[in-house]
PQR file of N, CA, C, O and H, with PARSE charges and radii, in Angstrom:
ATOM      1  N   MET A   1      25.059  10.547 -57.745 -0.4000 1.5000
ATOM      2  CA  MET A   1      24.053  11.038 -57.497 -0.0000 2.0000
ATOM      3  C   MET A   1      23.581  10.639 -55.757  0.5500 1.7000
ATOM      4  O   MET A   1      23.521   9.457 -55.418 -0.5500 1.4000
ATOM      5  N   SER A   2      23.394  11.325 -55.152 -0.4000 1.5000
ATOM      6  CA  SER A   2      23.297  11.277 -54.278 -0.0000 2.0000
ATOM      7  C   SER A   2      21.987  11.699 -53.558  0.5500 1.7000
ATOM      8  O   SER A   2      21.308  12.582 -54.081 -0.5500 1.4000
ATOM      9  H   SER A   2      23.443  12.285 -55.427  0.4000 1.0000
ATOM     10  N   VAL A   3      21.647  11.214 -52.567 -0.4000 1.5000
ATOM     11  CA  VAL A   3      19.923  11.355 -51.939 -0.0000 2.0000
ATOM     12  C   VAL A   3      19.981  13.071 -51.707  0.5500 1.7000
ATOM     13  O   VAL A   3      19.289  13.793 -52.424 -0.5500 1.4000
ATOM     14  H   VAL A   3      22.199  10.496 -52.142  0.4000 1.0000
ATOM     15  N   LEU A   4      20.678  13.523 -50.870 -0.4000 1.5000
ATOM     16  CA  LEU A   4      20.607  14.415 -50.430 -0.0000 2.0000
ATOM     17  C   LEU A   4      20.642  15.784 -52.119  0.5500 1.7000
ATOM     18  O   LEU A   4      20.159  16.913 -52.025 -0.5500 1.4000
ATOM     19  H   LEU A   4      21.241  12.937 -50.287  0.4000 1.0000
ATOM     20  N   ASP A   5      21.128  15.392 -53.074 -0.4000 1.5000
ATOM     21  CA  ASP A   5      21.121  16.514 -54.270 -0.0000 2.0000
ATOM     22  C   ASP A   5      19.691  16.131 -54.931  0.5500 1.7000
ATOM     23  O   ASP A   5      19.238  16.843 -55.827 -0.5500 1.4000
ATOM     24  H   ASP A   5      21.520  14.475 -53.150  0.4000 1.0000
ATOM     25  N   ILE A   6      19.108  15.178 -54.545 -0.4000 1.5000
ATOM     26  CA  ILE A   6      17.417  14.724 -55.184 -0.0000 2.0000
ATOM     27  C   ILE A   6      16.415  15.374 -53.930  0.5500 1.7000
ATOM     28  O   ILE A   6      15.703  16.351 -54.160 -0.5500 1.4000
ATOM     29  H   ILE A   6      19.477  14.600 -53.817  0.4000 1.0000
ATOM     30  N   ALA A   7      16.445  14.867 -52.903 -0.4000 1.5000
ATOM     31  CA  ALA A   7      15.822  15.556 -51.619 -0.0000 2.0000
ATOM     32  C   ALA A   7      15.606  17.224 -51.361  0.5500 1.7000
ATOM     33  O   ALA A   7      16.569  17.964 -51.158 -0.5500 1.4000
ATOM     34  H   ALA A   7      17.024  14.074 -52.716  0.4000 1.0000
ATOM     35  N   PRO A   8      14.586  17.574 -51.388 -0.5600 1.5000
ATOM     36  CA  PRO A   8      14.506  19.119 -50.892  0.2800 2.0000
ATOM     37  C   PRO A   8      14.931  19.325 -49.744  0.5500 1.7000
ATOM     38  O   PRO A   8      14.407  18.480 -49.018 -0.5500 1.4000
ATOM     39  N   VAL A   9      15.787  20.172 -48.996 -0.4000 1.5000
ATOM     40  CA  VAL A   9      15.682  20.150 -47.838 -0.0000 2.0000
ATOM     41  C   VAL A   9      14.270  21.016 -47.025  0.5500 1.7000
ATOM     42  O   VAL A   9      13.838  22.119 -47.358 -0.5500 1.4000
ATOM     43  H   VAL A   9      16.213  20.859 -49.586  0.4000 1.0000
ATOM     44  N   ARG A  10      13.812  20.241 -46.030 -0.4000 1.5000
ATOM     45  CA  ARG A  10      12.691  21.434 -45.175 -0.0000 2.0000
ATOM     46  C   ARG A  10      13.062  21.117 -43.941  0.5500 1.7000
ATOM     47  O   ARG A  10      12.394  20.337 -43.262 -0.5500 1.4000
ATOM     48  H   ARG A  10      14.162  19.345 -45.759  0.4000 1.0000
ATOM     49  N   THR A  11      14.113  21.653 -43.529 -0.4000 1.5000
ATOM     50  CA  THR A  11      14.574  21.789 -42.329 -0.0000 2.0000
ATOM     51  C   THR A  11      13.249  22.692 -41.593  0.5500 1.7000
ATOM     52  O   THR A  11      12.655  22.061 -40.719 -0.5500 1.4000
ATOM     53  H   THR A  11      14.656  22.286 -44.080  0.4000 1.0000
ATOM     54  N   SER A  12      12.889  23.699 -41.794 -0.4000 1.5000
ATOM     55  CA  SER A  12      11.671  24.134 -41.116 -0.0000 2.0000
ATOM     56  C   SER A  12      10.559  23.011 -40.434  0.5500 1.7000
ATOM     57  O   SER A  12      10.203  23.070 -39.257 -0.5500 1.4000
ATOM     58  H   SER A  12      13.371  24.212 -42.504  0.4000 1.0000
ATOM     59  N   GLU A  13      10.025  21.845 -41.539 -0.4000 1.5000
ATOM     60  CA  GLU A  13       9.418  21.286 -41.075 -0.0000 2.0000
ATOM     61  C   GLU A  13       9.544  20.101 -40.091  0.5500 1.7000
ATOM     62  O   GLU A  13       8.757  19.584 -39.298 -0.5500 1.4000
ATOM     63  H   GLU A  13      10.314  21.797 -42.495  0.4000 1.0000
ATOM     64  N   LEU A  14      10.987  19.833 -40.480 -0.4000 1.5000
ATOM     65  CA  LEU A  14      11.399  19.043 -39.766 -0.0000 2.0000
ATOM     66  C   LEU A  14      11.774  19.153 -38.300  0.5500 1.7000
ATOM     67  O   LEU A  14      11.825  18.236 -37.481 -0.5500 1.4000
ATOM     68  H   LEU A  14      11.627  20.253 -41.124  0.4000 1.0000
ATOM     69  N   THR A  15      12.056  20.597 -38.095 -0.4000 1.5000
ATOM     70  CA  THR A  15      12.435  21.359 -36.944 -0.0000 2.0000
ATOM     71  C   THR A  15      10.867  21.094 -35.945  0.5500 1.7000
ATOM     72  O   THR A  15      10.752  20.735 -34.773 -0.5500 1.4000
ATOM     73  H   THR A  15      12.015  21.343 -38.761  0.4000 1.0000
ATOM     74  N   ASP A  16      10.077  21.354 -36.719 -0.4000 1.5000
ATOM     75  CA  ASP A  16       8.980  21.290 -36.198 -0.0000 2.0000
ATOM     76  C   ASP A  16       8.361  20.089 -36.005  0.5500 1.7000
ATOM     77  O   ASP A  16       7.307  20.146 -35.371 -0.5500 1.4000
ATOM     78  H   ASP A  16      10.171  21.646 -37.671  0.4000 1.0000
ATOM     79  N   GLU A  17       8.703  19.094 -36.353 -0.4000 1.5000
ATOM     80  CA  GLU A  17       8.290  17.819 -36.284 -0.0000 2.0000
ATOM     81  C   GLU A  17       9.189  17.306 -34.740  0.5500 1.7000
ATOM     82  O   GLU A  17       8.679  16.968 -33.672 -0.5500 1.4000
ATOM     83  H   GLU A  17       9.559  19.048 -36.868  0.4000 1.0000
ATOM     84  N   VAL A  18      10.189  17.369 -34.982 -0.4000 1.5000
ATOM     85  CA  VAL A  18      11.037  17.275 -33.801 -0.0000 2.0000
ATOM     86  C   VAL A  18      11.091  17.719 -32.535  0.5500 1.7000
ATOM     87  O   VAL A  18      11.597  17.173 -31.555 -0.5500 1.4000
ATOM     88  H   VAL A  18      10.603  17.643 -35.849  0.4000 1.0000
ATOM     89  N   GLU A  19      10.377  19.038 -32.649 -0.4000 1.5000
ATOM     90  CA  GLU A  19      10.387  19.626 -31.204 -0.0000 2.0000
ATOM     91  C   GLU A  19       8.707  19.021 -30.750  0.5500 1.7000
ATOM     92  O   GLU A  19       8.248  18.604 -29.686 -0.5500 1.4000
ATOM     93  H   GLU A  19       9.966  19.482 -33.445  0.4000 1.0000
ATOM     94  N   ALA A  20       8.220  19.182 -31.876 -0.4000 1.5000
ATOM     95  CA  ALA A  20       6.551  18.081 -31.194 -0.0000 2.0000
ATOM     96  C   ALA A  20       6.914  16.718 -30.476  0.5500 1.7000
ATOM     97  O   ALA A  20       6.345  16.461 -29.415 -0.5500 1.4000
ATOM     98  H   ALA A  20       8.593  19.521 -32.741  0.4000 1.0000
ATOM     99  N   LEU A  21       7.727  15.939 -30.943 -0.4000 1.5000
ATOM    100  CA  LEU A  21       8.023  14.751 -30.569 -0.0000 2.0000
ATOM    101  C   LEU A  21       8.865  14.818 -29.479  0.5500 1.7000
ATOM    102  O   LEU A  21       8.663  13.834 -28.768 -0.5500 1.4000
ATOM    103  H   LEU A  21       8.189  16.148 -31.805  0.4000 1.0000
ATOM    104  N   LEU A  22      10.002  15.782 -28.881 -0.4000 1.5000
ATOM    105  CA  LEU A  22      10.612  16.088 -27.956 -0.0000 2.0000
ATOM    106  C   LEU A  22       9.919  16.866 -26.876  0.5500 1.7000
ATOM    107  O   LEU A  22      10.421  16.821 -25.752 -0.5500 1.4000
ATOM    108  H   LEU A  22      10.166  16.581 -29.459  0.4000 1.0000
ATOM    109  N   ASN A  23       8.735  17.637 -27.087 -0.4000 1.5000
ATOM    110  CA  ASN A  23       7.748  18.323 -25.998 -0.0000 2.0000
ATOM    111  C   ASN A  23       6.519  17.417 -26.212  0.5500 1.7000
ATOM    112  O   ASN A  23       5.517  18.000 -25.798 -0.5500 1.4000
ATOM    113  H   ASN A  23       8.328  17.674 -28.000  0.4000 1.0000
ATOM    114  N   ALA A  24       6.205  16.052 -26.772 -0.4000 1.5000
ATOM    115  CA  ALA A  24       5.222  15.493 -26.011 -0.0000 2.0000
ATOM    116  C   ALA A  24       4.689  15.380 -24.689  0.5500 1.7000
ATOM    117  O   ALA A  24       5.496  15.501 -23.767 -0.5500 1.4000
ATOM    118  H   ALA A  24       7.018  15.577 -27.109  0.4000 1.0000
ATOM    119  N   PRO A  25       3.455  15.165 -24.409 -0.5600 1.5000
ATOM    120  CA  PRO A  25       3.197  14.786 -22.806  0.2800 2.0000
ATOM    121  C   PRO A  25       3.594  13.297 -22.647  0.5500 1.7000
ATOM    122  O   PRO A  25       4.003  12.387 -23.367 -0.5500 1.4000
ATOM    123  N   GLU A  26       3.238  13.520 -21.215 -0.4000 1.5000
ATOM    124  CA  GLU A  26       3.772  12.155 -20.542 -0.0000 2.0000
ATOM    125  C   GLU A  26       2.527  11.417 -20.968  0.5500 1.7000
ATOM    126  O   GLU A  26       1.487  12.036 -21.192 -0.5500 1.4000
ATOM    127  H   GLU A  26       2.905  14.260 -20.630  0.4000 1.0000
ATOM    128  N   PRO A  27       2.623   9.932 -21.101 -0.5600 1.5000
ATOM    129  CA  PRO A  27       1.168   9.342 -21.121  0.2800 2.0000
ATOM    130  C   PRO A  27       0.943   8.932 -19.451  0.5500 1.7000
ATOM    131  O   PRO A  27       1.824   8.590 -18.662 -0.5500 1.4000
ATOM    132  N   GLU A  28      -0.249   9.053 -19.238 -0.4000 1.5000
ATOM    133  CA  GLU A  28      -0.832   8.857 -17.444 -0.0000 2.0000
ATOM    134  C   GLU A  28      -0.802   7.497 -17.162  0.5500 1.7000
ATOM    135  O   GLU A  28      -1.326   6.593 -17.812 -0.5500 1.4000
ATOM    136  H   GLU A  28      -0.965   9.331 -19.879  0.4000 1.0000
ATOM    137  N   GLY A  29      -0.149   7.421 -16.145 -0.4000 1.5000
ATOM    138  CA  GLY A  29      -0.006   6.210 -15.384 -0.0000 2.0000
ATOM    139  C   GLY A  29       1.138   5.587 -15.744  0.5500 1.7000
ATOM    140  O   GLY A  29       1.405   4.690 -14.945 -0.5500 1.4000
ATOM    141  H   GLY A  29       0.278   8.156 -15.617  0.4000 1.0000
ATOM    142  N   VAL A  30       2.154   5.729 -16.878 -0.4000 1.5000
ATOM    143  CA  VAL A  30       3.582   5.123 -16.832 -0.0000 2.0000
ATOM    144  C   VAL A  30       4.381   5.077 -15.660  0.5500 1.7000
ATOM    145  O   VAL A  30       4.646   4.022 -15.083 -0.5500 1.4000
ATOM    146  H   VAL A  30       1.937   6.458 -17.527  0.4000 1.0000
ATOM    147  N   PHE A  31       4.748   6.134 -15.315 -0.4000 1.5000
ATOM    148  CA  PHE A  31       5.553   6.566 -13.974 -0.0000 2.0000
ATOM    149  C   PHE A  31       4.939   5.758 -12.859  0.5500 1.7000
ATOM    150  O   PHE A  31       3.716   5.702 -12.738 -0.5500 1.4000
ATOM    151  H   PHE A  31       4.532   6.991 -15.783  0.4000 1.0000
ATOM    152  N   ARG A  32       5.839   5.070 -11.963 -0.4000 1.5000
ATOM    153  CA  ARG A  32       5.216   4.702 -10.764 -0.0000 2.0000
ATOM    154  C   ARG A  32       6.264   5.297  -9.736  0.5500 1.7000
ATOM    155  O   ARG A  32       7.393   5.688 -10.030 -0.5500 1.4000
ATOM    156  H   ARG A  32       6.833   5.116 -12.061  0.4000 1.0000
ATOM    157  N   GLU A  33       5.551   5.295  -8.183 -0.4000 1.5000
ATOM    158  CA  GLU A  33       5.947   5.907  -7.178 -0.0000 2.0000
ATOM    159  C   GLU A  33       7.328   5.397  -6.820  0.5500 1.7000
ATOM    160  O   GLU A  33       7.333   4.177  -6.988 -0.5500 1.4000
ATOM    161  H   GLU A  33       4.633   4.977  -7.944  0.4000 1.0000
ATOM    162  N   THR A  34       8.737   5.928  -6.309 -0.4000 1.5000
ATOM    163  CA  THR A  34       9.647   5.381  -6.149 -0.0000 2.0000
ATOM    164  C   THR A  34       9.562   4.463  -4.786  0.5500 1.7000
ATOM    165  O   THR A  34      10.419   3.618  -4.524 -0.5500 1.4000
ATOM    166  H   THR A  34       8.733   6.918  -6.172  0.4000 1.0000
ATOM    167  N   GLU A  35       8.532   4.706  -4.031 -0.4000 1.5000
ATOM    168  CA  GLU A  35       8.394   4.066  -2.861 -0.0000 2.0000
ATOM    169  C   GLU A  35       8.041   2.651  -2.967  0.5500 1.7000
ATOM    170  O   GLU A  35       8.423   1.649  -2.363 -0.5500 1.4000
ATOM    171  H   GLU A  35       7.837   5.392  -4.244  0.4000 1.0000
ATOM    172  N   LYS A  36       7.074   2.887  -4.053 -0.4000 1.5000
ATOM    173  CA  LYS A  36       6.708   1.243  -4.227 -0.0000 2.0000
ATOM    174  C   LYS A  36       7.441   0.554  -5.242  0.5500 1.7000
ATOM    175  O   LYS A  36       7.260  -0.662  -5.297 -0.5500 1.4000
ATOM    176  H   LYS A  36       6.764   3.701  -4.544  0.4000 1.0000
ATOM    177  N   CYS A  37       8.331   1.143  -6.161 -0.4000 1.5000
ATOM    178  CA  CYS A  37       9.012   0.089  -6.723 -0.0000 2.0000
ATOM    179  C   CYS A  37      10.155  -0.319  -5.898  0.5500 1.7000
ATOM    180  O   CYS A  37      10.815  -1.291  -6.266 -0.5500 1.4000
ATOM    181  H   CYS A  37       8.478   2.131  -6.117  0.4000 1.0000
ATOM    182  N   ALA A  38      10.495   0.373  -4.719 -0.4000 1.5000
ATOM    183  CA  ALA A  38      11.578   0.283  -4.300 -0.0000 2.0000
ATOM    184  C   ALA A  38      11.536  -0.960  -3.122  0.5500 1.7000
ATOM    185  O   ALA A  38      12.421  -1.755  -2.805 -0.5500 1.4000
ATOM    186  H   ALA A  38       9.959   1.162  -4.420  0.4000 1.0000
ATOM    187  N   LEU A  39      10.199  -0.807  -2.628 -0.4000 1.5000
ATOM    188  CA  LEU A  39       9.679  -1.785  -1.795 -0.0000 2.0000
ATOM    189  C   LEU A  39       9.362  -3.021  -2.507  0.5500 1.7000
ATOM    190  O   LEU A  39       9.451  -4.162  -2.053 -0.5500 1.4000
ATOM    191  H   LEU A  39       9.480  -0.161  -2.885  0.4000 1.0000
ATOM    192  N   LEU A  40       8.946  -2.632  -3.784 -0.4000 1.5000
ATOM    193  CA  LEU A  40       8.732  -4.175  -4.849 -0.0000 2.0000
ATOM    194  C   LEU A  40      10.216  -5.056  -5.061  0.5500 1.7000
ATOM    195  O   LEU A  40      10.362  -6.275  -5.151 -0.5500 1.4000
ATOM    196  H   LEU A  40       8.874  -1.706  -4.153  0.4000 1.0000
ATOM    197  N   LEU A  41      10.951  -4.275  -5.091 -0.4000 1.5000
ATOM    198  CA  LEU A  41      12.312  -4.581  -5.159 -0.0000 2.0000
ATOM    199  C   LEU A  41      12.879  -5.318  -4.208  0.5500 1.7000
ATOM    200  O   LEU A  41      13.438  -6.412  -4.290 -0.5500 1.4000
ATOM    201  H   LEU A  41      10.832  -3.285  -5.018  0.4000 1.0000
ATOM    202  N   LEU A  42      12.677  -4.589  -3.256 -0.4000 1.5000
ATOM    203  CA  LEU A  42      13.091  -5.301  -1.982 -0.0000 2.0000
ATOM    204  C   LEU A  42      12.635  -6.445  -1.418  0.5500 1.7000
ATOM    205  O   LEU A  42      13.302  -7.263  -0.785 -0.5500 1.4000
ATOM    206  H   LEU A  42      12.223  -3.700  -3.189  0.4000 1.0000
ATOM    207  N   ALA A  43      11.067  -6.490  -1.755 -0.4000 1.5000
ATOM    208  CA  ALA A  43      10.415  -7.924  -1.867 -0.0000 2.0000
ATOM    209  C   ALA A  43      11.046  -8.823  -2.512  0.5500 1.7000
ATOM    210  O   ALA A  43      11.490  -9.835  -1.971 -0.5500 1.4000
ATOM    211  H   ALA A  43      10.525  -5.826  -2.270  0.4000 1.0000
ATOM    212  N   ALA A  44      11.158  -8.558  -3.735 -0.4000 1.5000
ATOM    213  CA  ALA A  44      11.819  -9.673  -4.862 -0.0000 2.0000
ATOM    214  C   ALA A  44      13.050 -10.040  -4.342  0.5500 1.7000
ATOM    215  O   ALA A  44      13.346 -11.233  -4.279 -0.5500 1.4000
ATOM    216  H   ALA A  44      10.797  -7.736  -4.175  0.4000 1.0000
ATOM    217  N   GLY A  45      13.936  -9.024  -3.897 -0.4000 1.5000
ATOM    218  CA  GLY A  45      15.707  -9.475  -3.221 -0.0000 2.0000
ATOM    219  C   GLY A  45      15.326 -10.580  -2.007  0.5500 1.7000
ATOM    220  O   GLY A  45      15.859 -11.689  -1.972 -0.5500 1.4000
ATOM    221  H   GLY A  45      13.695  -8.055  -3.949  0.4000 1.0000
ATOM    222  N   VAL A  46      14.390 -10.156  -1.074 -0.4000 1.5000
ATOM    223  CA  VAL A  46      14.200 -11.007   0.205 -0.0000 2.0000
ATOM    224  C   VAL A  46      13.874 -12.670  -0.692  0.5500 1.7000
ATOM    225  O   VAL A  46      14.407 -13.702  -0.283 -0.5500 1.4000
ATOM    226  H   VAL A  46      13.957  -9.255  -1.103  0.4000 1.0000
ATOM    227  N   GLY A  47      13.200 -12.660  -1.574 -0.4000 1.5000
ATOM    228  CA  GLY A  47      12.370 -13.787  -2.323 -0.0000 2.0000
ATOM    229  C   GLY A  47      13.557 -14.749  -2.807  0.5500 1.7000
ATOM    230  O   GLY A  47      13.598 -15.979  -2.777 -0.5500 1.4000
ATOM    231  H   GLY A  47      12.767 -11.822  -1.906  0.4000 1.0000
ATOM    232  N   LEU A  48      14.300 -14.033  -3.162 -0.4000 1.5000
ATOM    233  CA  LEU A  48      15.515 -14.538  -4.300 -0.0000 2.0000
ATOM    234  C   LEU A  48      16.641 -14.689  -2.497  0.5500 1.7000
ATOM    235  O   LEU A  48      17.649 -15.370  -2.683 -0.5500 1.4000
ATOM    236  H   LEU A  48      14.267 -13.033  -3.187  0.4000 1.0000
ATOM    237  N   LEU A  49      16.574 -14.436  -1.797 -0.4000 1.5000
ATOM    238  CA  LEU A  49      17.903 -14.744  -0.764 -0.0000 2.0000
ATOM    239  C   LEU A  49      17.508 -15.852   0.229  0.5500 1.7000
ATOM    240  O   LEU A  49      18.199 -16.551   0.971 -0.5500 1.4000
ATOM    241  H   LEU A  49      15.755 -13.883  -1.645  0.4000 1.0000
ATOM    242  N   ALA A  50      15.944 -15.784  -0.025 -0.4000 1.5000
ATOM    243  CA  ALA A  50      15.521 -17.034   1.100 -0.0000 2.0000
ATOM    244  C   ALA A  50      15.867 -18.585   0.649  0.5500 1.7000
ATOM    245  O   ALA A  50      16.020 -18.986  -0.504 -0.5500 1.4000
ATOM    246  H   ALA A  50      15.383 -15.216  -0.627  0.4000 1.0000
ATOM    247  N   PRO A  51      15.953 -19.403   1.963 -0.5600 1.5000
ATOM    248  CA  PRO A  51      17.112 -20.466   1.183  0.2800 2.0000
ATOM    249  C   PRO A  51      15.845 -21.488   0.435  0.5500 1.7000
ATOM    250  O   PRO A  51      14.617 -21.479   0.518 -0.5500 1.4000
ATOM    251  N   PRO A  52      16.791 -22.302  -0.279 -0.5600 1.5000
ATOM    252  CA  PRO A  52      15.431 -23.070  -0.804  0.2800 2.0000
ATOM    253  C   PRO A  52      14.862 -24.139  -0.002  0.5500 1.7000
ATOM    254  O   PRO A  52      15.360 -24.512   1.060 -0.5500 1.4000
ATOM    255  N   THR A  53      13.631 -24.710  -0.614 -0.4000 1.5000
ATOM    256  CA  THR A  53      12.924 -25.601  -0.163 -0.0000 2.0000
ATOM    257  C   THR A  53      13.522 -26.800   0.279  0.5500 1.7000
ATOM    258  O   THR A  53      13.963 -27.552  -0.590 -0.5500 1.4000
ATOM    259  H   THR A  53      13.227 -24.406  -1.477  0.4000 1.0000
ATOM    260  N   PRO A  54      13.623 -27.129   1.499 -0.5600 1.5000
ATOM    261  CA  PRO A  54      14.319 -29.208   1.364  0.2800 2.0000
ATOM    262  C   PRO A  54      13.626 -29.803   0.686  0.5500 1.7000
ATOM    263  O   PRO A  54      12.423 -29.723   0.439 -0.5500 1.4000
ATOM    264  N   ARG A  55      14.668 -30.646   0.255 -0.4000 1.5000
ATOM    265  CA  ARG A  55      13.702 -31.765  -1.014 -0.0000 2.0000
ATOM    266  C   ARG A  55      13.319 -32.502   0.115  0.5500 1.7000
ATOM    267  O   ARG A  55      13.444 -32.231   1.309 -0.5500 1.4000
ATOM    268  H   ARG A  55      15.646 -30.711   0.456  0.4000 1.0000
ATOM    269  N   PRO A  56      12.793 -33.552  -0.492 -0.5600 1.5000
ATOM    270  CA  PRO A  56      12.326 -34.683   0.476  0.2800 2.0000
ATOM    271  C   PRO A  56      13.157 -35.974   0.449  0.5500 1.7000
ATOM    272  O   PRO A  56      13.726 -36.341  -0.579 -0.5500 1.4000
ATOM    273  N   LYS A  57      13.201 -36.504   1.351 -0.4000 1.5000
ATOM    274  CA  LYS A  57      14.487 -37.984   1.582 -0.0000 2.0000
ATOM    275  C   LYS A  57      13.621 -38.783   1.052  0.5500 1.7000
ATOM    276  O   LYS A  57      12.406 -38.973   1.102 -0.5500 1.4000
ATOM    277  H   LYS A  57      12.739 -36.205   2.186  0.4000 1.0000
ATOM    278  N   ARG A  58      15.031 -39.440   0.245 -0.4000 1.5000
ATOM    279  CA  ARG A  58      14.407 -40.984  -0.758 -0.0000 2.0000
ATOM    280  C   ARG A  58      14.336 -41.927  -0.137  0.5500 1.7000
ATOM    281  O   ARG A  58      13.954 -42.978  -0.651 -0.5500 1.4000
ATOM    282  H   ARG A  58      16.018 -39.285   0.204  0.4000 1.0000
TER
END
């Protein structure tokens, strides 16, 4: 006996739940501006490309 034989089919309820999840409003403040992200990424890249600090001579 499988689960599909036991559980009743609730397609209309499940369809409503899935639609509500797909159409959920976006949380405020989650997405950043593209220009700001590009600037931060560029600054991080410049920091990685900078030469290492010289080590003190022994």
